[in-house]
C-alpha positions in Angstrom: 0.0 0.0 0.0 2.4 2.7 1.2 5.5 0.5 1.5 8.6 2.6 0.9 11.7 0.4 1.1 14.0 3.4 1.3 12.2 4.9 4.3 12.2 1.5 6.0 15.9 1.0 5.4 16.5 3.9 7.8 14.5 2.2 10.5 16.3 -1.0 9.7 19.7 0.5 10.2 18.8 2.0 13.5 17.0 -1.2 14.7 19.9 -3.4 13.6 22.1 -1.6 16.1 19.8 -2.8 18.8 20.3 -6.5 19.4 17.1 -7.1 21.4 14.3 -7.8 18.9 11.7 -6.8 21.5 13.3 -3.4 21.9 13.3 -3.1 18.1 9.6 -3.5 18.1 9.2 -0.9 20.8 11.4 1.5 18.7 9.1 0.9 15.7 6.0 1.8 17.8 7.8 4.9 19.2 8.5 6.0 15.6 4.9 5.4 14.4 3.5 7.3 17.4 6.0 10.1 16.9 5.1 10.5 13.3 1.4 10.4 13.9 1.7 13.2 16.5 3.9 15.2 14.2 1.3 14.8 11.4 -1.4 16.1 13.8 0.8 19.1 14.5 1.5 19.6 10.8 -2.3 19.7 10.2 -2.7 22.2 13.0 0.0 24.4 11.4 -1.3 23.9 7.9 2.1 22.5 6.8 0.8 20.0 4.3 4.2 19.0 2.8 5.4 17.9 6.2 2.0 16.3 6.9 2.4 14.2 3.8 5.9 13.1 4.7 5.2 12.3 8.4 1.9 10.5 7.7 3.7 8.4 5.0 6.5 7.5 7.6 3.9 6.5 10.1 2.0 4.4 7.6 5.3 2.8 6.5 6.0 1.7 10.0 2.5 0.4 10.7 2.5 -1.5 7.4 5.9 -3.0 8.3 4.6 -4.0 11.8 1.6 -5.6 10.0 3.8 -7.4 7.5 5.9 -9.2 10.2 2.9 -10.6 12.1 3.3 -14.4 12.5 -0.3 -15.7 12.3 0.8 -19.3 12.8 2.7 -18.7 16.1 0.8 -15.6 17.1 -2.7 -17.0 16.8 -5.5 -14.8 18.1 -3.0 -12.1 19.2 -1.6 -11.7 15.7 -5.2 -11.5 14.3 -6.1 -8.9 16.9 -3.0 -6.8 16.0 -3.7 -7.2 12.3 -7.3 -5.8 12.9 -5.8 -3.0 15.0 -3.3 -2.1 12.3 -6.0 -2.1 9.6 -8.2 0.2 11.7 -5.3 2.5 12.4 -4.4 2.7 8.7 -8.0 3.6 7.8 -8.1 6.2 10.6 -4.8 7.8 9.4 -6.0 7.9 5.8 -9.3 9.5 6.9 -7.6 12.0 9.2 -5.2 12.9 6.4 -8.0 13.3 3.8 -10.2 15.3 6.2 -7.3 17.3 7.7 -8.4 16.2 11.2 -5.6 16.4 13.8 -7.8 14.8 16.5 -8.3 11.7 14.4 -4.5 11.5 13.8 -3.9 11.8 17.6 -6.5 9.1 18.2 -4.5 6.8 15.9 -1.4 7.5 18.0 -3.4 6.8 21.2 -4.5 3.5 19.9 -0.9 2.4 19.4 0.3 3.5 22.9 -1.1 0.6 25.0 0.3 -1.9 22.6 3.7 -0.2 22.6 3.6 -0.2 26.4 2.8 -3.9 26.5 5.8 -4.6 24.2 8.0 -2.4 26.5 6.9 -4.4 29.6 7.6 -7.6 27.7 11.1 -6.3 26.7 11.9 -5.4 30.3 10.8 -8.8 31.6 12.6 -10.9 28.9 16.3 -11.5 29.2 18.2 -10.3 26.1 19.7 -13.8 25.5 16.2 -15.3 25.3 14.9 -12.6 23.1 17.8 -12.9 20.6 17.8 -16.7 20.6 14.1 -17.0 19.8 12.1 -15.1 17.2 9.5 -12.8 18.5 6.4 -15.0 18.6 3.8 -12.5 17.5 6.3 -10.1 15.9 4.8 -6.6 16.3 
């Protein structure tokens, strides 16, 4: 949909410096939330060039998180995350089309509890365990 390999390569370079895959997931959520909030500010400031860039970055990250879901190992959790990502993508596109900063902020708010859950998981999982096993429900 909005996949941009060049944009994602930047995230990959940063994430690859972090050896803990759970922390990499948290970093991706942080980026998506940041870009959604920046997009809301861009709409408030009527900076539509930046709005386009920041919303595209947010969508790239969300699409990436969706693409790495493991439905076989993740089961119902992966399905729930897939549904959440789909809803957020629709919300971002609607917010962008309607120039509605409150909807953009709502999209960021929907990601926050999931991001926090991954952070808790990252803090409670030893690095060796996280790096030896693939993340079960990746993203």
